[in-house]
C-alpha positions in Angstrom: 57.4 33.2 -26.2 59.7 31.3 -28.6 60.2 28.6 -26.0 56.5 28.2 -25.6 55.9 27.9 -29.3 58.5 25.1 -29.5 56.9 23.3 -26.6 53.5 23.6 -28.2 54.8 22.0 -31.5 56.4 19.2 -29.5 53.2 18.6 -27.5 51.0 18.4 -30.6 53.4 16.0 -32.4 52.7 12.2 -32.3 54.2 10.6 -29.2 57.4 8.6 -29.5 57.2 4.9 -29.1 58.9 5.1 -25.7 59.4 7.8 -23.1 56.1 9.4 -23.8 56.1 10.9 -20.3 59.3 12.7 -21.1 57.8 14.3 -24.2 54.8 15.9 -22.4 55.1 19.3 -20.8 54.5 19.3 -17.0 51.1 20.8 -17.3 50.4 20.8 -13.6 53.6 22.7 -12.9 53.0 25.5 -15.4 51.3 28.9 -14.6 47.7 28.9 -16.1 48.5 31.7 -18.5 51.3 29.6 -20.0 49.0 26.6 -20.4 46.4 28.8 -22.2 49.1 30.2 -24.4 50.2 26.7 -25.4 46.7 25.6 -26.1 45.7 28.6 -28.1 46.7 29.9 -31.5 50.1 31.6 -32.2 50.2 34.9 -30.4 46.6 34.4 -29.2 46.1 32.5 -25.9 43.0 30.4 -25.5 40.0 32.1 -24.0 38.6 29.5 -21.5 35.2 31.2 -21.5 34.8 30.5 -25.3 36.9 27.4 -26.0 37.7 26.6 -29.6 35.7 27.4 -32.7 34.4 24.4 -34.8 36.9 25.2 -37.5 39.8 25.2 -35.0 38.6 21.9 -33.5 38.4 20.2 -36.9 41.8 21.4 -37.9 43.4 20.0 -34.7 41.5 16.8 -35.0 42.9 16.3 -38.5 46.4 17.1 -37.2 46.5 15.1 -33.9 44.1 12.3 -34.6 41.2 10.9 -32.6 41.1 10.9 -28.9 41.1 7.1 -28.8 43.4 4.8 -26.9 44.5 1.6 -28.6 43.8 -1.5 -26.6 47.3 -2.7 -25.8 46.4 -4.9 -22.8 45.5 -8.1 -24.7 47.8 -10.7 -26.1 48.5 -11.1 -29.8 47.8 -14.3 -31.6 51.5 -15.1 -31.7 51.9 -14.6 -28.0 48.9 -16.9 -27.3 50.4 -19.6 -29.5 53.8 -19.3 -27.9 52.2 -19.5 -24.4 50.9 -23.0 -25.3 54.5 -24.3 -25.2 55.7 -22.7 -21.9 54.1 -24.9 -19.2 56.0 -27.6 -17.3 53.8 -30.4 -18.7 54.4 -29.3 -22.3 58.1 -28.9 -21.6 58.3 -32.5 -20.4 56.4 -33.6 -23.6 59.2 -31.9 -25.6 61.8 -33.7 -23.7 60.0 -37.0 -24.4 59.9 -36.2 -28.1 63.6 -35.6 -28.0 64.2 -38.9 -26.3 62.0 -40.7 -28.8 64.0 -39.2 -31.7 67.3 -40.2 -30.0 66.2 -43.8 -29.9 65.1 -43.7 -33.5 61.5 -44.2 -32.5 60.2 -41.9 -35.2 56.6 -43.1 -35.0 56.6 -42.3 -31.2 58.1 -38.9 -31.8 55.4 -38.2 -34.5 52.7 -39.3 -32.0 54.1 -37.0 -29.3 54.2 -34.2 -31.9 50.5 -34.9 -32.6 49.8 -34.7 -28.9 51.6 -31.3 -28.7 49.9 -30.0 -31.8 46.5 -31.1 -30.6 47.0 -29.5 -27.2 48.5 -26.3 -28.7 45.6 -26.1 -31.2 43.0 -26.5 -28.5 44.7 -24.1 -26.1 45.2 -21.5 -28.8 41.6 -21.7 -30.0 40.1 -21.5 -26.5 42.4 -18.8 -25.2 42.1 -16.7 -28.3 38.3 -16.9 -27.9 38.7 -16.0 -24.2 40.9 -13.1 -25.1 38.4 -11.8 -27.6 35.5 -12.2 -25.1 37.3 -10.2 -22.4 38.6 -7.6 -24.8 35.2 -7.0 -26.2 34.0 -6.0 -22.7 36.8 -3.5 -22.0 35.8 0.2 -21.8 38.7 2.4 -22.9 37.0 5.8 -23.2 33.7 7.5 -22.5 31.3 7.9 -25.5 30.2 11.6 -25.0 31.8 14.8 -23.7 30.5 18.3 -23.2 32.8 21.0 -24.4 32.6 24.8 -25.1 32.6 25.7 -28.8 32.4 29.4 -29.4 31.3 29.9 -25.8 28.4 27.4 -26.1 28.3 24.0 -24.4 27.8 21.2 -27.0 27.9 17.4 -26.6 30.3 15.6 -28.9 31.8 12.2 -29.4 34.7 11.9 -26.9 36.9 10.7 -29.8 36.6 14.2 -31.3 37.9 16.0 -28.2 41.2 17.9 -29.0 43.8 19.9 -27.2 42.4 23.3 -26.4 38.8 22.1 -25.9 37.2 23.4 -22.7 35.5 20.5 -20.9 32.3 21.2 -19.0 32.6 18.9 -15.9 29.4 17.7 -14.2 28.7 15.0 -11.6 28.7 11.4 -12.9 30.3 12.2 -16.3 33.6 10.7 -17.3 36.6 13.0 -18.0 37.3 12.8 -21.7 41.0 13.9 -21.7 43.7 15.2 -19.5 42.9 18.8 -18.7 44.0 21.7 -16.6 41.3 23.0 -14.3 40.3 26.6 -14.9 37.1 26.7 -12.8 35.9 24.5 -9.9 33.0 24.5 -7.5 33.4 21.7 -5.0 34.8 19.7 -7.9 36.0 16.1 -7.1 36.9 13.2 -9.3 37.5 9.5 -8.7 40.8 8.5 -10.2 40.7 4.8 -9.1 41.4 3.7 -12.7 44.7 5.5 -12.7 45.9 5.5 -9.1 43.9 2.8 -7.4 42.6 5.3 -4.8 38.9 4.7 -4.4 37.9 7.9 -2.6 37.2 11.1 -4.5 40.1 13.6 -5.1 39.3 17.3 -4.7 40.1 19.6 -7.6 40.7 23.3 -7.8 41.8 26.0 -10.3 44.9 26.7 -8.3 48.4 27.8 -9.0 51.2 25.7 -10.5 52.3 22.7 -8.4 55.9 21.4 -8.0 57.0 19.4 -11.1 57.5 16.2 -9.0 53.9 16.2 -7.6 52.6 12.6 -7.8 49.7 12.0 -10.2 47.2 11.4 -7.4 48.0 14.8 -5.8 47.7 17.0 -8.9 44.7 18.9 -7.7 44.8 21.3 -10.6 44.4 18.6 -13.2 41.7 16.1 -14.2 42.5 13.0 -16.2 41.2 10.7 -18.9 39.8 7.6 -17.3 38.5 9.4 -14.2 34.9 10.3 -13.4 33.5 13.5 -11.8 32.1 12.3 -8.5 30.9 15.7 -7.2 30.7 19.4 -7.9 31.1 21.2 -11.3 33.9 22.8 -13.2 35.6 23.5 -16.4 39.1 22.4 -17.6 41.2 23.0 -20.7 42.3 19.9 -22.5 46.1 19.5 -22.6 46.6 15.9 -23.7 44.5 13.3 -25.5 44.7 9.6 -26.4 48.2 8.1 -25.9 49.6 11.4 -24.7 47.2 11.4 -21.7 48.3 9.8 -18.5 45.9 6.8 -19.0 47.5 6.3 -22.5 51.0 6.2 -20.9 49.8 3.7 -18.3 48.3 1.5 -20.9 51.5 1.7 -22.9 53.3 0.3 -19.8 50.6 -2.3 -19.5 51.7 -3.7 -22.9 54.9 -4.7 -21.2 53.3 -6.0 -18.0 51.9 -9.4 -17.5 48.2 -9.7 -16.7 47.5 -11.1 -13.3 46.4 -14.7 -13.3 43.2 -15.8 -11.6 43.4 -18.0 -8.5 42.1 -20.9 -10.5 44.7 -20.5 -13.1 47.5 -20.4 -10.5 46.0 -23.4 -8.7 45.9 -25.4 -12.0 49.4 -24.4 -12.9 50.6 -25.6 -9.5 48.7 -28.8 -9.8 49.9 -29.4 -13.3 53.5 -29.0 -12.3 53.2 -31.3 -9.3 51.5 -34.0 -11.4 54.0 -33.6 -14.3 57.0 -33.9 -12.0 55.4 -36.8 -10.2 54.7 -38.6 -13.5 58.2 -38.0 -14.6 59.7 -39.4 -11.4 57.4 -42.5 -11.6 58.4 -43.1 -15.2 62.1 -43.0 -14.1 61.1 -45.5 -11.4 59.4 -47.8 -14.0 62.5 -47.6 -16.2 64.8 -48.4 -13.2 62.7 -51.4 -12.0 62.5 -52.8 -15.5 66.2 -52.4 -16.0 66.9 -54.2 -12.7 64.6 -57.0 -13.9 66.7 -57.4 -17.0 64.3 -55.9 -19.5 65.7 -54.7 -22.9 66.7 -51.0 -22.3 65.6 -49.5 -25.6 62.0 -50.9 -25.6 61.8 -50.1 -21.9 62.9 -46.5 -22.5 60.2 -46.2 -25.2 57.6 -47.4 -22.8 58.8 -45.0 -20.1 58.7 -42.1 -22.5 55.3 -43.0 -23.9 53.9 -43.5 -20.4 55.2 -40.1 -19.3 53.6 -38.5 -22.3 50.3 -40.2 -21.7 50.3 -39.4 -18.0 51.3 -35.8 -18.2 48.2 -33.5 -17.9 49.3 -31.1 -20.5 45.8 -29.8 -20.9 45.4 -28.5 -17.4 46.9 -24.9 -18.0 44.2 -24.1 -20.5 41.2 -25.5 -18.6 40.7 -22.5 -16.4 41.0 -19.9 -19.1 38.7 -21.7 -21.6 36.0 -22.6 -19.1 36.0 -19.2 -17.4 35.7 -17.5 -20.8 32.8 -19.9 -21.5 31.3 -18.7 -18.2 31.6 -15.1 -19.4 29.8 -15.9 -22.7 27.1 -17.8 -20.8 26.6 -14.8 -18.6 26.4 -12.5 -21.6 23.7 -14.7 -23.1 21.7 -14.1 -19.9 22.1 -10.3 -20.1 24.9 -10.1 -17.5 28.2 -8.6 -18.7 31.4 -9.6 -17.0 34.3 -7.1 -17.4 37.0 -9.4 -15.8 37.8 -13.1 -16.2 38.2 -13.7 -12.5 34.7 -12.3 -11.8 33.3 -15.6 -12.8 35.3 -17.6 -10.3 34.7 -15.1 -7.5 30.9 -15.3 -8.1 30.9 -18.9 -7.0 32.6 -18.0 -3.7 30.4 -15.0 -2.7 28.9 -15.4 0.8 27.7 -11.8 1.3 25.8 -9.4 -1.1 25.5 -5.7 -0.1 22.6 -4.1 -1.9 22.4 -0.4 -2.5 18.8 0.7 -2.1 18.0 3.5 -4.5 18.2 2.2 -8.1 19.0 -1.3 -7.1 16.3 -2.6 -4.7 14.1 0.2 -6.0 13.4 1.3 -9.6 14.8 4.8 -9.1 11.6 6.4 -10.3 10.8 8.8 -7.6 7.4 10.5 -7.0 6.3 12.9 -4.3 4.2 10.8 -2.1 3.6 13.1 0.9 4.5 16.5 2.2 3.9 18.7 5.3 2.1 22.0 5.5 2.8 23.4 8.9 2.6 20.5 11.3 0.1 18.5 9.2 1.3 15.5 7.2 -0.5 15.1 3.9 -0.4 11.7 2.2 -1.1 12.6 -1.4 -2.6 9.3 -2.4 -5.1 9.6 0.5 -5.9 13.4 0.3 -9.2 14.4 -1.3 -7.5 17.5 -2.7 -4.0 18.8 -2.9 -2.8 21.0 0.0 -2.3 24.7 -0.5 1.4 25.6 -0.9 3.0 29.0 -0.5 4.7 30.6 -3.5 8.1 30.3 -1.7 7.6 26.4 -1.6 7.1 26.3 -5.4 10.0 28.7 -6.0 12.5 26.5 -4.0 11.2 23.4 -5.7 11.7 24.9 -9.1 15.1 26.5 -8.4 17.1 24.4 -6.0 18.2 21.7 -8.4 20.3 20.9 -11.4 17.5 19.5 -13.5 17.5 20.4 -17.2 15.1 20.0 -20.2 15.1 16.5 -21.7 14.1 18.0 -25.0 16.7 17.6 -27.7 16.6 21.3 -28.5 16.9 22.3 -24.9 13.9 24.7 -25.5 11.3 25.7 -23.1 9.0 22.8 -24.1 6.5 24.9 -25.9 6.6 22.7 -29.0 6.3 19.5 -27.1 3.5 20.2 -24.5 4.5 19.8 -20.9 8.3 20.1 -20.6 10.2 16.8 -19.8 13.1 16.9 -17.4 16.4 15.1 -16.9 18.6 14.9 -13.8 18.6 12.9 -10.6 15.4 11.0 -9.9 14.8 12.9 -6.7 15.1 16.4 -8.2 13.0 15.5 -11.3 10.2 14.2 -9.0 10.1 17.5 -7.1 10.3 19.7 -10.2 7.5 17.7 -11.8 5.3 18.0 -8.8 5.8 21.7 -8.6 5.0 21.9 -12.3 1.9 19.9 -11.8 0.9 22.4 -9.0 1.0 25.3 -11.5 4.6 26.5 -11.2 6.1 27.8 -14.5 9.6 26.4 -14.0 11.2 28.3 -16.9 9.5 31.6 -16.0 10.8 31.2 -12.4 14.3 30.5 -13.6 14.2 33.6 -15.9 12.9 35.7 -13.0 15.6 34.4 -10.6 18.8 33.7 -12.6 21.2 31.3 -11.0 24.2 33.0 -9.4 25.9 30.1 -7.7 25.5 26.5 -6.5 26.8 24.6 -3.5 26.3 20.9 -4.2 25.2 18.4 -1.6 28.2 16.3 -0.4 29.2 13.8 2.2 30.1 16.5 4.7 27.5 19.0 3.5 24.2 17.1 3.3 22.1 19.8 1.8 22.1 21.8 -1.5 22.2 25.6 -1.7 21.5 27.6 -4.8 21.8 31.4 -5.0 19.5 33.4 -7.2 19.0 37.0 -8.2 15.9 38.5 -6.7 14.0 41.8 -6.7 14.8 42.1 -3.0 18.5 41.3 -3.5 19.5 37.6 -3.1 17.3 34.5 -2.9 18.9 31.5 -1.1 17.1 28.2 -1.8 18.0 25.2 0.3 17.0 21.5 0.0 18.5 18.6 2.0 18.5 16.3 5.0 15.8 17.5 7.4 17.9 17.6 10.6 20.7 19.6 9.0 18.2 22.1 7.3 16.1 22.5 10.5 19.3 23.3 12.5 19.8 26.3 10.2 16.2 27.7 10.4 15.0 30.5 12.6 11.4 30.7 11.4 8.8 28.5 9.8 5.7 28.6 7.6 2.9 27.3 9.8 0.4 26.9 6.9 -0.8 30.5 6.8 2.1 32.8 7.9 5.7 32.8 8.8 6.3 32.5 12.6 9.4 32.2 14.8 10.6 28.6 15.2 10.0 27.5 18.8 11.5 24.4 20.4 8.2 22.6 20.6 7.7 23.2 16.9 11.1 21.8 16.2 10.2 18.6 18.1 6.9 18.3 16.2 8.8 18.7 12.9 11.3 16.0 13.9 8.3 13.7 14.7 6.8 14.4 11.2 10.2 13.5 9.7 10.3 10.1 11.6 6.7 9.3 10.6 7.4 9.9 6.9 10.6 7.9 7.1 8.7 5.0 8.7 6.5 4.9 5.6 9.7 4.0 3.6 9.9 7.5 2.0 13.0 9.5 1.3 12.5 12.7 3.2 14.0 16.1 2.3 13.4 19.5 3.7 12.9 22.8 1.8 13.9 26.2 3.2 14.5 29.7 1.9 16.1 33.0 2.8 15.6 36.4 1.0 18.1 39.2 1.8 18.9 42.6 0.6 22.6 42.0 0.6 24.0 40.2 -2.4 26.7 38.6 -0.2 25.9 35.0 0.6 27.6 34.5 4.0 26.7 31.4 6.0 23.6 29.2 5.5 21.7 30.3 8.5 18.6 32.4 9.3 16.4 30.2 7.0 12.7 29.9 6.9 11.4 26.4 7.1 8.9 25.6 4.3 8.2 22.0 4.9 9.1 18.3 4.3 8.8 16.4 1.0 8.4 12.6 1.1 9.5 10.8 -2.0 8.6 7.2 -2.7 10.6 4.9 -5.0 8.8 1.8 -6.1 10.4 -1.4 -5.0 11.3 -3.9 -7.7 9.0 -7.0 -7.8 10.1 -10.3 -6.3 12.6 -9.0 -3.7 11.4 -11.0 -0.7 11.6 -14.2 -2.8 15.1 -13.2 -4.0 16.3 -12.6 -0.4 15.0 -16.0 0.7 16.8 -17.7 -2.2 20.0 -15.9 -1.4 19.9 -17.2 2.2 19.1 -20.8 0.9 22.3 -20.5 -1.2 24.3 -19.7 1.9 24.6 -16.0 1.0 23.8 -13.2 3.5 22.0 -10.2 2.0 22.7 -6.7 3.4 21.2 -3.3 2.5 23.5 -0.3 2.5 21.7 3.1 2.0 22.2 6.8 2.6 18.6 7.1 3.7 17.5 7.8 7.2 17.2 5.0 9.7 13.4 5.0 9.7 13.2 4.8 5.9 15.9 2.0 5.8 14.0 0.0 8.4 10.7 0.2 6.5 12.3 -0.8 3.3 14.2 -3.7 4.9 11.0 -5.2 6.3 9.2 -4.9 2.9 12.0 -6.6 0.9 12.4 -9.4 3.4 15.7 -8.4 5.1 14.6 -9.8 8.5 13.8 -7.5 11.4 14.1 -3.9 10.6 15.5 -3.4 14.1 18.7 -4.9 12.9 19.4 -1.9 10.6 22.4 0.0 12.0 22.7 3.8 11.9 26.1 4.2 10.2 26.1 7.8 11.1 27.0 6.8 14.7 29.8 4.3 13.6 32.6 6.8 12.8 32.6 7.9 16.5 32.7 4.3 17.6 34.9 2.7 14.9 35.6 -0.4 17.0 31.9 -1.4 16.7 32.1 -1.7 12.9 33.5 -5.2 12.7 30.9 -6.4 15.2 28.1 -4.5 13.4 28.8 -6.1 10.0 28.3 -9.6 11.4 24.9 -8.9 13.1 23.3 -6.2 11.0 20.7 -6.7 8.2 21.7 -3.3 6.8 23.1 0.1 7.3 21.4 3.5 7.1 22.8 7.0 6.6 26.0 5.6 5.0 28.4 7.9 3.1 30.5 6.7 0.2 33.5 6.4 2.6 31.4 4.3 5.1 30.1 2.0 2.3 33.7 1.4 1.5 34.6 0.7 5.1 31.7 -1.7 5.5 32.9 -3.8 2.5 36.4 -3.8 3.8 35.3 -4.8 7.3 33.4 -7.8 5.8 36.4 -8.8 3.8 38.7 -8.6 6.8 36.3 -10.9 8.6 36.9 -13.5 5.9 33.8 -12.9 3.7 33.8 -12.9 -0.1 31.7 -9.8 -0.8 29.6 -8.6 -3.8 28.4 -5.0 -3.8 25.6 -3.8 -6.1 25.0 -0.2 -6.9 24.2 2.4 -9.6 25.4 5.7 -8.5 28.6 7.7 -8.1 28.4 7.2 -4.3 28.6 3.5 -4.8 31.8 3.6 -6.8 34.5 3.2 -4.1 32.6 0.2 -2.6 32.0 -1.3 -6.1 35.7 -1.3 -6.9 36.8 -2.7 -3.5 34.3 -5.5 -3.4 35.4 -9.0 -4.6 32.6 -8.6 -7.2 31.2 -5.1 -8.0 27.9 -5.3 -9.7 26.4 -2.2 -11.5 23.0 -1.7 -12.9 23.0 -1.5 -16.7 20.1 0.9 -17.4 20.1 3.2 -14.3 23.8 2.8 -13.5 26.1 5.8 -14.1 29.2 5.5 -16.3 31.2 5.8 -13.1 29.4 2.8 -11.6 30.0 0.8 -14.7 33.7 1.7 -14.7 34.1 0.6 -11.1 32.3 -2.7 -11.5 33.1 -6.3 -12.5 29.6 -7.2 -13.7 26.8 -5.1 -15.3 23.2 -6.3 -15.1 21.5 -5.4 -18.3 17.9 -5.5 -17.0 18.8 -3.8 -13.6 17.0 -6.3 -11.5 19.2 -7.5 -8.6 17.6 -11.0 -8.9 20.0 -11.5 -11.8 22.6 -11.9 -9.0 21.2 -15.4 -8.4 21.8 -16.2 -12.1 25.3 -14.9 -11.8 26.1 -16.8 -8.7 24.7 -20.0 -10.3 26.9 -19.4 -13.3 30.0 -18.8 -11.0 29.4 -21.9 -9.0 28.7 -24.0 -12.1 32.0 -22.8 -13.7 34.0 -23.7 -10.6 32.3 -27.2 -10.3 32.8 -27.9 -14.0 36.5 -27.0 -13.8 36.7 -29.3 -10.7 35.0 -32.1 -12.7 37.4 -31.7 -15.6 40.5 -31.7 -13.3 39.2 -34.7 -11.4 38.6 -36.6 -14.6 42.1 -35.7 -16.1 43.9 -36.6 -12.9 42.1 -39.9 -12.3 42.6 -41.1 -15.9 46.2 -40.1 -16.1 46.9 -41.8 -12.7 45.3 -45.0 -14.0 47.7 -45.1 -16.9 50.7 -44.7 -14.6 49.5 -47.1 -12.0 48.6 -49.9 -14.5 52.1 -49.8 -16.1 53.9 -49.4 -12.8 52.1 -52.3 -11.2 52.8 -54.6 -14.2 56.5 -53.7 -14.3 56.8 -54.0 -10.5 55.1 -57.4 -10.5 57.4 -58.7 -13.3 54.6 -59.1 -15.8 54.9 -58.1 -19.4 54.3 -54.5 -20.4 50.5 -54.1 -20.8 50.5 -51.3 -23.3 52.3 -50.5 -26.5 54.0 -47.0 -26.3 52.0 -45.6 -29.3 48.8 -47.1 -27.9 49.3 -45.0 -24.7 49.8 -41.9 -26.8 46.5 -42.7 -28.6 44.7 -43.0 -25.3 46.0 -39.6 -24.3 44.6 -38.0 -27.5 41.3 -39.9 -27.3 40.5 -39.2 -23.7 42.2 -36.0 -22.5 40.8 -33.4 -24.9 37.2 -33.6 -26.0 35.7 -35.3 -22.9 37.5 -32.9 -20.5 36.2 -29.9 -22.4 32.7 -31.3 -22.6 32.7 -31.9 -18.8 33.7 -28.2 -18.4 30.5 -27.3 -20.3 28.2 -29.3 -18.1 24.8 -27.6 -17.5 24.1 -26.3 -14.0 23.2 -29.2 -11.6 19.9 -29.2 -9.7 20.2 -27.5 -6.3 23.5 -25.7 -7.2 22.0 -22.7 -5.4 21.2 -24.8 -2.3 24.8 -25.6 -1.6 27.2 -23.4 0.4 29.5 -21.1 -1.5 32.7 -22.7 -3.0 35.9 -22.1 -1.1 38.7 -21.1 -3.5 41.3 -21.2 -0.6 41.0 -24.9 -0.2 42.1 -25.7 -3.8 40.3 -27.6 -6.5 40.7 -31.0 -4.9 40.4 -31.3 -1.1 41.2 -34.5 0.8 37.8 -36.0 0.1 38.2 -35.3 -3.6 41.7 -36.8 -3.7 40.3 -39.9 -2.0 37.6 -40.2 -4.7 40.2 -39.6 -7.5 42.5 -42.4 -6.0 39.5 -44.8 -5.8 38.5 -44.1 -9.4 42.0 -44.4 -10.7 42.5 -47.6 -8.8 39.3 -49.2 -10.3 40.4 -48.2 -13.8 43.8 -49.7 -13.1 42.3 -52.9 -11.8 39.9 -53.1 -14.8 42.7 -52.8 -17.4 45.0 -55.2 -15.5 42.1 -57.7 -15.1 41.5 -57.6 -18.9 45.2 -57.9 -19.5 45.3 -60.9 -17.2 42.6 -62.7 -19.1 44.4 -62.0 -22.3 47.7 -63.3 -20.9 45.9 -66.5 -19.7 44.4 -67.0 -23.2 47.2 -65.8 -25.5 50.3 -65.2 -23.4 52.4 -62.1 -23.8 51.0 -61.3 -27.2 49.4 -58.4 -29.2 46.0 -59.8 -28.4 46.6 -59.5 -24.6 48.0 -55.9 -24.9 45.1 -55.0 -27.2 42.6 -56.2 -24.6 44.3 -54.0 -21.9 44.5 -51.1 -24.3 40.8 -51.3 -25.2 39.8 -51.6 -21.6 41.9 -48.7 -20.5 40.7 -46.3 -23.1 37.0 -47.4 -23.0 36.9 -47.3 -19.2 38.2 -43.7 -19.2 35.6 -42.6 -21.7 32.8 -44.3 -19.8 34.2 -42.9 -16.6 33.6 -39.4 -18.1 29.9 -40.0 -17.7 30.3 -40.7 -14.0 32.5 -37.6 -13.6 29.5 -35.4 -14.5 28.3 -35.1 -11.0 28.3 -36.5 -7.5 24.6 -37.2 -8.1 23.7 -40.6 -9.6 23.1 -40.6 -13.4 19.8 -42.4 -12.8 17.4 -40.4 -10.8 19.8 -37.6 -10.1 17.8 -35.0 -12.1 20.8 -34.1 -14.3 20.2 -32.3 -17.6 21.6 -33.9 -20.7 25.1 -32.9 -21.8 24.9 -33.6 -25.5 28.5 -32.5 -26.1 29.8 -35.1 -23.7 27.5 -37.8 -25.1 28.9 -37.0 -28.6 32.5 -36.9 -27.3 32.2 -40.3 -25.6 30.2 -41.9 -28.5 32.5 -40.8 -31.3 35.7 -41.5 -29.3 34.4 -45.1 -28.6 33.8 -45.5 -32.3 37.3 -44.2 -33.0 38.7 -46.6 -30.4 36.9 -49.5 -32.1 38.6 -48.4 -35.4 42.0 -49.1 -33.8 41.3 -52.8 -34.0 39.0 -52.9 -37.0 41.1 -50.7 -39.4 44.2 -52.5 -40.7 46.3 -49.3 -41.0 45.5 -48.4 -37.4 46.4 -51.9 -36.2 49.8 -51.7 -37.9 50.5 -48.2 -36.4 49.4 -49.0 -32.9 50.4 -52.7 -33.0 47.0 -53.9 -32.0 45.4 -57.2 -33.0 41.8 -58.2 -33.8 39.8 -59.6 -30.9 37.0 -62.1 -30.8 33.5 -61.8 -29.4 34.5 -63.4 -26.1 37.4 -61.0 -25.7 35.1 -58.0 -26.6 32.7 -59.1 -23.8 35.6 -59.1 -21.4 36.7 -55.7 -22.5 33.1 -54.3 -22.3 32.6 -55.8 -18.8 35.9 -54.6 -17.4 35.6 -51.2 -19.1 32.2 -50.6 -17.5 33.5 -51.3 -14.0 34.8 -47.8 -13.1 31.4 -46.3 -14.2 29.4 -48.9 -12.3 31.5 -48.7 -9.1 31.4 -44.9 -9.1 27.6 -44.9 -9.6 27.2 -47.4 -6.8 29.2 -45.3 -4.5 27.1 -42.3 -5.4 23.8 -44.1 -4.7 25.1 -45.4 -1.4 26.1 -41.8 -0.4 22.7 -40.5 -1.6 20.9 -43.1 0.6 23.1 -42.2 3.5 22.3 -38.5 3.1 18.6 -39.3 2.9 18.7 -41.3 6.1 20.7 -38.7 8.0 18.6 -36.8 10.5 
């Protein structure tokens, strides 16, 4: 006992900074009595039937602190700032500054420092905002938890859960802390957040396990960060906050590097290539100039400045800042992204899998039809409600887990007709029984619940056991074919009769008729026996079918048509019967209902799955495991898949999909935790908005990169051509650095915030595997860089002809180069012509170009700027030459766009 007491004191102490795992007792490997002794008071083990008293819980909360995990996964401000100086382009800028200092070119070194500071400041500001945006969307713990206090279940803030609390575990609810299972009825949890395993893990109140049992195989434990996916149970809390397994994992996450998105990796790779290429070309310029007898020190200054101006140091921050802007834009439109790469994946989606209930429908069930004997009664069409036997009302009232929605949990006497909470299906049946005169609370008091067997993937019907005056009442509700197979008699509308084969066929036919109406069909059955032993679920009496209708969300056919126009294939995945799925598919515009595949047949013919996912419009009778396999099969066929859903059964597929999308209102906490996006208003049409945002983000990043690469190449090419031709150097080193500051920062960011282009949803999905710039894009970049090069050299040539190798000639080249790059930013907005292209205004870009042109004019009008950059005043005629040549890149690119537009219009 002394050993246990020491262990208890160690367990309740604050965890050490490292080796937390070593400081925790192996709760899964201890006998349950030892666990209860550790979690109780000295010399008094915890009673799992009572839990803690409020006073004990308050004392432990004050001692151990809140059950809240610090967010350690983000970067600190210092780390973000340091990261601005770790890329290859920035490293080369540092080398350039060192070379400038070594040649006593202090002004050049100061200018390079200004470039570094400007880039670091911009990168820090954008990445800090991006970090805050993503961090604000993280979910670290559930908000509420149900625990036993003095034997009574109470709902508390999950931060107030303490060691020794007894958690009441119910389907769909997050687990609030690490706990040892003391009671389990078909209990299963999803531990994907901890282990990466998408499928549910069965739990049981078993004996101690070996100490080295892996986390994912500890069947006698439930963990913080997991969600109850089925069954019910109770568990004694043994570890909270950082002492929980999730806390230790997040502690490790602080030392791990967050994975970079594909766009970030692509931009890093592109930046390295361009920086190394620019450095090699600068070395070449220096070598050629030296061979031609140029003075080495000025030539070195030119090469250094050219390298600084040509290095795309802003590329590494483009993806982060613009993807974060995409997250903020989505949030403004009531779509919450939980991961940065969700935005880029949205643009590449080519398949969307829709769950039916709660996604395509509103998840507001009502009883629409039922059977009495072999008669189908459509309630909307019936002149009077059908007569129902007492047994039907009893099963409808008892076979469910529906509870009062009233805050006091009373019998509803003070609030009129009782309101109910639970699954939409069960609430609809209970409310119908209540409307037909059943006193739900009285029936529950008369037949107390003795046991529950929940519906599951391999057990498609629910069984509840109740005390009865005759012994035991077995109430059954579930899939019609499974329930009918267990029935021996049936209620024919007047009396109970033996169930003959022809009646079975008639009942199957009724089921198919109801499913064809688009209803979800359940069967009710009952058995009363003298013995209180349950035994097997057989010998039932068939009571009838219940058809439940769930109203479809408005606008679904139009949404499906727009998805197809966007190059996205919609699929429906539902657990409903084939007939129901076909009826719904036709109503929502999912093509021919005959293309709905019965997934219940696929496990026996697994080789057909890969073929089925290419030709089907949807899948019926899918289990959570089959939903997961369908998503995987689509991905293996090369598709980028989005999966929408709201329930526990959607969780595995939501996590595996490239973009998991959960409903915000009707979605469970489990669905939210598994998803990448949460739709605030629940309507799946918001997927179109999300896809538009994803495509726009990708295209805008592409525009920024194309602009940066083309302008930087033009600076390199103009200097290299002049040196190779033996002409004087066209640019002063400091002037090149000014061009870098004026054109690389504000215009590039403004291009990244371009509004969505017209018809962005009429294009095919973007391909992330092909990179940001494909062969055609590289051709356009080379053309644009070439025109800017020719424009600046042409202006320089005019200056040389008029003034010789003088400051005036270099000023004309400098003015043309900078102004042409700024005006080219307008052409870089789109492949559509600016005139008649239907583009929305980009006021930020207009301001960036306008103010930068004014600043550029100041470099020749302001004497101090002229002295620093070694420019000279230019006359009206020179200004006309500059304006004409600077406009050439914009005009040429717009002419090429218009020619391409005419060619596209003339194409058959």
